[in-house]
Structures are given as C-alpha cells and as structure tokens.
C-alpha positions as CSV (number, residue, x, y, z in Angstrom):
1,X,42.0,123.6,62.3
2,X,39.0,121.3,62.5
3,X,37.7,123.0,65.6
4,X,38.0,126.4,63.8
5,X,36.1,125.0,60.8
6,X,33.3,123.7,63.0
7,X,32.9,127.0,64.7
8,X,32.3,128.6,61.2
9,X,29.9,125.9,59.9
10,X,27.7,125.6,63.1
11,X,26.0,129.0,62.8
12,X,25.4,128.4,59.1
13,X,23.9,125.0,59.9
14,X,21.6,126.5,62.5
15,X,20.4,129.1,60.0
16,X,19.6,126.4,57.5
17,X,17.6,124.5,60.1
18,X,15.6,127.7,61.0
19,X,14.8,128.4,57.3
20,X,13.5,124.8,56.9
21,X,11.4,125.1,60.0
22,X,9.9,128.4,58.9
23,X,9.1,126.9,55.5
24,X,7.4,123.9,57.0
25,X,5.3,126.1,59.4
26,X,4.3,128.4,56.6
27,X,3.1,125.5,54.5
28,X,1.2,124.0,57.4
29,X,-0.5,127.3,58.0
30,X,-1.3,127.6,54.3
31,X,-2.9,124.2,54.4
32,X,-5.0,125.2,57.4
33,X,-6.1,128.4,55.7
34,X,-7.4,126.3,52.7
35,X,-8.8,123.4,54.8
36,X,-12.4,124.6,54.4
37,X,-12.1,124.6,50.7
38,X,-10.7,121.1,50.6
39,X,-13.6,119.5,52.5
40,X,-15.4,116.6,50.8
41,X,-18.4,117.4,48.5
42,X,-20.9,116.5,51.3
43,X,-19.8,119.7,53.1
44,X,-20.6,121.8,50.1
45,X,-24.2,120.8,49.6
46,X,-25.1,118.8,52.7
47,X,-25.2,119.6,56.4
48,X,-22.6,117.9,58.6
49,X,-23.8,116.2,61.8
50,X,-24.1,118.5,64.7
51,X,-21.7,116.8,67.1
52,X,-18.9,119.4,67.7
53,X,-19.0,122.2,70.3
54,X,-20.5,125.3,68.7
55,X,-17.7,127.5,70.1
56,X,-15.3,125.8,67.7
57,X,-17.4,126.3,64.5
58,X,-17.8,129.1,62.0
59,X,-21.4,130.0,62.6
60,X,-24.3,129.3,64.9
61,X,-28.1,129.8,65.0
62,X,-29.7,130.7,68.3
63,X,-33.4,130.6,69.2
64,X,-35.3,132.6,71.8
65,X,-38.4,131.0,73.5
66,X,-39.4,134.1,75.4
67,X,-37.2,133.3,78.4
68,X,-33.8,132.1,77.2
69,X,-31.6,131.9,74.2
70,X,-30.6,128.4,73.1
71,X,-28.2,127.0,70.5
72,X,-30.1,125.1,67.8
73,X,-27.7,124.7,65.0
74,X,-24.1,125.3,63.9
75,X,-22.0,124.9,60.8
76,X,-18.2,124.5,60.2
77,X,-17.9,125.4,56.5
78,X,-19.4,128.8,56.1
79,X,-20.3,132.0,57.9
80,X,-23.9,132.9,58.2
81,X,-25.0,136.5,57.6
82,X,-28.8,136.9,57.7
83,X,-32.2,135.2,58.3
84,X,-35.8,135.6,57.2
85,X,-38.9,133.5,57.6
86,X,-42.6,133.1,57.0
87,X,-43.6,131.0,60.0
88,X,-42.3,128.3,62.4
89,X,-41.7,125.8,59.6
90,X,-40.4,128.0,56.8
91,X,-37.2,129.8,57.6
92,X,-34.3,130.8,55.3
93,X,-30.7,131.6,56.4
94,X,-27.9,132.9,54.1
95,X,-24.1,133.3,54.3
96,X,-20.7,133.1,52.6
97,X,-20.0,131.1,49.4
98,X,-23.6,131.4,48.3
99,X,-24.9,129.5,51.2
100,X,-28.7,129.2,51.6
101,X,-30.2,127.1,54.4
102,X,-33.9,126.2,54.7
103,X,-35.7,125.1,57.9
104,X,-38.9,123.1,57.5
105,X,-39.7,122.7,61.2
106,X,-37.6,119.6,61.6
107,X,-34.2,120.0,60.0
108,X,-32.0,122.4,58.1
109,X,-31.1,121.6,54.5
110,X,-29.1,123.4,51.8
111,X,-30.5,124.9,48.7
112,X,-28.5,125.5,45.6
113,X,-27.7,129.1,44.7
114,X,-24.9,128.6,42.1
115,X,-23.2,131.7,43.7
116,X,-19.6,131.4,44.9
117,X,-19.5,134.6,47.1
118,X,-21.2,136.1,50.1
119,X,-24.9,136.7,50.4
120,X,-25.8,139.6,52.7
121,X,-29.5,140.2,53.1
122,X,-32.8,138.4,52.5
123,X,-36.5,139.5,52.3
124,X,-39.6,138.2,50.8
125,X,-43.3,139.1,50.3
126,X,-44.3,135.4,50.4
127,X,-42.7,131.9,50.4
128,X,-42.9,132.0,46.6
129,X,-41.4,135.4,46.2
130,X,-38.1,135.9,48.0
131,X,-35.0,138.0,47.2
132,X,-31.4,137.9,48.3
133,X,-28.7,140.5,47.8
134,X,-25.0,139.9,47.9
135,X,-21.5,140.9,46.9
136,X,-20.7,141.9,43.3
137,X,-24.2,143.2,42.5
138,X,-25.8,139.8,43.2
139,X,-29.6,139.6,43.4
140,X,-31.3,136.2,43.6
141,X,-35.0,135.5,43.3
142,X,-36.8,132.4,44.6
143,X,-40.2,131.4,43.1
144,X,-40.9,128.6,45.6
145,X,-39.0,126.0,43.6
146,X,-35.6,127.3,42.6
147,X,-33.2,130.3,43.0
148,X,-32.3,132.3,39.9
149,X,-29.9,135.2,39.4
150,X,-31.3,138.5,38.2
151,X,-29.1,140.6,35.9
152,X,-28.8,144.2,37.0
153,X,-25.6,145.4,35.3
154,X,-24.2,146.7,38.6
155,X,-21.1,145.4,40.5
156,X,-21.7,147.1,43.8
157,X,-21.7,145.4,47.2
158,X,-25.5,145.2,47.9
159,X,-26.0,145.3,51.7
160,X,-29.7,145.2,52.4
161,X,-33.1,144.6,50.9
162,X,-36.6,145.5,52.1
163,X,-40.0,145.6,50.4
164,X,-43.5,146.8,51.0
165,X,-45.0,144.3,48.6
166,X,-43.9,142.5,45.5
167,X,-44.1,145.7,43.4
168,X,-42.2,148.0,45.8
169,X,-38.8,146.6,46.7
170,X,-35.7,148.6,47.7
171,X,-32.0,147.7,47.9
172,X,-29.1,149.6,49.4
173,X,-25.4,149.2,48.8
174,X,-21.9,150.6,48.5
175,X,-21.2,154.2,47.2
176,X,-24.8,155.3,47.9
177,X,-26.3,152.7,45.6
178,X,-30.1,152.5,45.8
179,X,-32.1,150.2,43.6
180,X,-35.9,149.9,43.1
181,X,-38.0,147.0,41.8
182,X,-41.5,147.8,40.5
183,X,-42.6,144.2,39.9
184,X,-41.2,144.2,36.3
185,X,-37.7,145.7,36.3
186,X,-34.9,147.1,38.5
187,X,-34.0,150.7,38.2
188,X,-31.4,152.8,40.0
189,X,-32.5,155.7,42.2
190,X,-30.6,158.9,42.9
191,X,-29.5,158.8,46.6
192,X,-27.6,162.1,46.5
193,X,-24.6,160.6,48.2
194,X,-21.6,158.3,47.7
195,X,-21.6,157.2,51.3
196,X,-21.9,153.4,51.8
197,X,-25.4,152.4,52.9
198,X,-25.9,149.4,55.2
199,X,-29.6,149.2,56.1
200,X,-33.0,150.0,54.6
201,X,-36.5,149.8,55.9
202,X,-39.9,151.5,55.4
203,X,-43.3,151.8,57.0
204,X,-44.9,152.2,53.6
205,X,-44.0,152.5,49.9
206,X,-43.7,156.3,50.3
207,X,-41.9,156.3,53.7
208,X,-38.6,154.5,53.4
209,X,-35.3,155.2,55.2
210,X,-31.7,154.1,54.4
211,X,-28.7,154.4,56.8
212,X,-25.0,154.2,56.4
213,X,-21.5,155.5,57.2
214,X,-20.9,158.9,58.9
215,X,-24.4,158.9,60.5
216,X,-26.1,159.0,57.1
217,X,-29.9,158.8,57.2
218,X,-31.8,159.1,53.9
219,X,-35.6,159.4,53.6
220,X,-37.7,158.5,50.5
221,X,-41.1,160.2,50.2
222,X,-42.3,158.1,47.2
223,X,-40.6,160.4,44.7
224,X,-37.1,161.5,45.8
225,X,-34.5,160.6,48.4
226,X,-33.4,163.4,50.8
227,X,-30.8,163.5,53.6
228,X,-32.2,163.8,57.1
229,X,-30.5,166.0,59.7
230,X,-27.2,164.4,60.8
231,X,-26.9,164.0,64.6
232,X,-23.9,161.6,64.7
233,X,-20.9,160.7,62.6
234,X,-20.9,157.1,63.6
235,X,-21.7,154.3,61.2
236,X,-25.3,153.2,61.2
237,X,-25.7,149.5,60.3
238,X,-29.5,148.8,60.3
239,X,-32.9,150.3,60.7
240,X,-36.3,149.0,61.7
241,X,-39.6,150.5,62.9
242,X,-42.8,149.6,64.6
243,X,-44.6,152.3,62.7
244,X,-43.9,155.7,61.1
245,X,-43.5,157.4,64.5
246,X,-41.3,154.7,66.1
247,X,-38.3,154.1,64.0
248,X,-34.9,152.9,65.3
249,X,-31.4,152.7,63.8
250,X,-28.4,151.1,65.4
251,X,-24.7,151.0,64.7
252,X,-21.1,151.6,65.8
253,X,-20.2,151.7,69.5
254,X,-23.7,150.7,70.6
255,X,-25.4,153.7,69.2
256,X,-29.2,153.7,69.0
257,X,-31.3,156.5,67.5
258,X,-35.1,156.8,67.7
259,X,-37.4,158.8,65.4
260,X,-40.7,159.9,66.8
261,X,-42.1,161.3,63.6
262,X,-40.6,164.7,64.1
263,X,-36.9,164.3,65.2
264,X,-34.2,161.8,65.9
265,X,-32.9,161.4,69.5
266,X,-30.3,159.1,71.0
267,X,-31.2,156.3,73.4
268,X,-29.0,154.6,76.0
269,X,-28.0,151.1,74.9
270,X,-25.8,150.3,77.9
271,X,-23.2,148.8,75.6
272,X,-20.2,149.9,73.5
273,X,-20.3,146.8,71.2
274,X,-21.3,147.5,67.6
275,X,-24.9,146.8,67.0
276,X,-25.4,145.1,63.6
277,X,-29.1,144.4,63.2
278,X,-32.4,145.4,64.8
279,X,-35.8,143.8,64.6
280,X,-39.0,143.8,66.6
281,X,-42.6,142.6,67.1
282,X,-44.0,145.9,68.2
283,X,-42.7,149.0,70.1
284,X,-42.6,147.0,73.4
285,X,-40.6,144.1,72.0
286,X,-37.5,145.1,70.1
287,X,-34.2,143.3,69.8
288,X,-30.8,144.7,68.7
289,X,-27.8,142.4,68.2
290,X,-24.1,142.7,67.4
291,X,-20.5,142.0,68.2
292,X,-19.3,139.7,71.0
293,X,-22.7,138.0,71.3
294,X,-24.5,141.2,72.4
295,X,-28.3,141.0,72.5
296,X,-30.3,143.8,74.0
297,X,-34.1,144.0,74.4
298,X,-36.3,147.1,74.5
299,X,-39.6,146.8,76.5
300,X,-40.9,150.2,75.5
301,X,-39.0,152.0,78.2
302,X,-35.4,150.7,78.5
303,X,-32.8,148.6,76.7
304,X,-31.6,145.7,78.7
305,X,-28.9,143.1,77.9
306,X,-29.9,139.4,77.6
307,X,-27.7,136.4,78.0
308,X,-26.9,135.1,74.5
309,X,-24.6,132.1,75.5
310,X,-22.0,133.1,72.8
311,X,-19.3,135.6,72.0
312,X,-19.8,135.4,68.3
313,X,-20.7,138.4,66.2
314,X,-24.4,138.3,65.6
315,X,-25.4,139.4,62.1
316,X,-29.0,138.5,61.4
317,X,-32.3,138.3,63.3
318,X,-35.9,137.4,62.6
319,X,-39.0,136.2,64.4
320,X,-42.7,136.0,64.2
321,X,-43.6,136.1,67.9
322,X,-41.9,137.5,71.0
323,X,-41.3,133.8,72.0
324,X,-40.0,132.7,68.6
325,X,-37.0,134.7,67.6
326,X,-33.9,133.4,65.7
327,X,-30.4,134.9,65.5
328,X,-27.5,133.9,63.3
329,X,-23.9,134.6,64.3
330,X,-20.4,134.0,63.0
331,X,-17.0,133.4,64.6
332,X,-15.3,136.8,64.7
333,X,-11.9,135.2,63.9
334,X,-11.3,136.0,60.3
335,X,-14.7,137.6,59.8
336,X,-14.6,140.1,57.0
C-alpha cells in the first residue's frame, strides 16, 4: 500500500521541484535584466574605471590614426548612438538614457541632460551652439554651459539632425517628419510622405536631402521637398556628401548609392552588413560603418574593408582629419 502511495506522490513531488526551479531562474533572469538600473549613483553621472574587457561592455569608442583602429573607451551602463566634435579636444558622444559624454583631450566626462530616454543624433554650428535629437520628440540645445530641452509639441522619434548654419537647421524623423529651425523657432515642413526618415544632410541651405525606408530619397530646393527617383526598395540609413555632385547614401544589406549631380547609381560595397552611418573628409577619404563591426573606406575609386577590432554594431562616426576619426558602437545583444 505504501509503495503504491509513493509511486503516486513521486511524480507530483518532481513537478513541484521543477516549478520552484523555473520560478527561481525566472527571478534571477529578471534581476539580471534590471541590473543596469540598480547600479550605484556613480554609474549614472560618473564614468567607471576602464578595467574590464571591452567585448563585455555595452558600448565602445574607437579611434583611427590613419593606419589602425584602436579601442579608446568603453562603458557598461549605456549604449552609445552618435558622436560629433569641434576639434581634437572638444568631442561629444550621446546615447541611451539621456547620456551625453564630453572629451576634453584628456578624459571623458558626463554632462547632465535631464532626459531619461535615448538620444539619436547630434550636430552643432559651434561649441556654444549644439543640438541633439532623440526619442519622443526630444530636442536639446547646448549654449556652451548647459543643456536645455526645447519644446516642439511633437512626439515623433527624431532620427537625425543637420544644419548649414545656426539659422538653417533640419531634423528628420518617423512618419515623414521634417522640422526646420530658422534661428528663432521650429516649424514643420511638408515632406510629402509618411515613410520613416533616418538621415539628413545638405551641401547648402537650398540643397538638402533626406533618406529613409523603401529607398526613399527626398530633396529640398530651399522652398519645397520633392521625391527623387527611386532606384531601390532597401532602407537607407544615412547620407553625406563631399559636395553637391558627390553625395552618398548607405543602408540595408550593404547598399551604397552615389549621386553625381544628375543621377543616382549603385556602388559596390563588398559587404552584406547593414551600413548605419557615413562620413568623410573629402571625396577620396570616406568611411561607412555598420553592423558586426563593419568599417569600409572609399579612396575615390573603391570601397575597401578595414579591420575594426570589434563585432559591435557601429552607429556613429565623426572626425576632423583623415588620421583622427572616431566611431561609437554598441553591443548588438539587446540593441533596439
């Protein structure tokens, strides 16, 4: 009788143990998911010592000296998204949770943004006039002393910002959102599309292009935005040009398009990785970066891959010389 009873209770006991085990594992995983939020205050507004291996962190910053890419900084508590600077000793980096880092030539320090969510793009006309765009319609302005939020009355994800000067600044975003700043106020411009826009750049205040999903390329002539001829249905992530007759856009699956002043043509990138950003010194020194640590360089004739020493997704690039280029990247695990 006892043996029969034990045969009945044993499976039930095993099930209870399994349920307890699953509960404990779930709670451990939950604790791990929130571990970044529970770091001491010093991780929120101070930079932790750079002692851990960068392949175990959330974000990295790489520097190119004209020959090789080297790891110069990493952070564990946020993901970095973009970079912009005004010289060797005045560089800004932005990221998740309102992160703003500043480099003075010696060290990286945090600046207070009072923003809890992700910042996406940064541009400035001078060290005393810098703008940042982010999620939920966020636009921040820096006057050289402090960052302040500007109220626009929009809630769109704002992806990219570019300006010709302090009185001609353009912002692109979700659902075809285009904003313009004339030095006094922000106004919305009619894009003629609801496609999400990811990148914006211009050679002058009357020659601006925006790119986005489904191969969208928009052109602004100083008065209105118009669609350019579509030659791909792939998502275009960023755009940059050396001049009005040498404009490049990059995007999904390694696509690169070049505009010669008359038409867009495709160039061979030699990669299938998504290209997220493009930037250059001139038409013979252009860099495109993207997923899995991809960095390719254009010498005026061909695109060639460079060794980046990382497999992180590279999201932002800036430099002031061909031997002084910075890239920011984020661990793809859990990214977006």
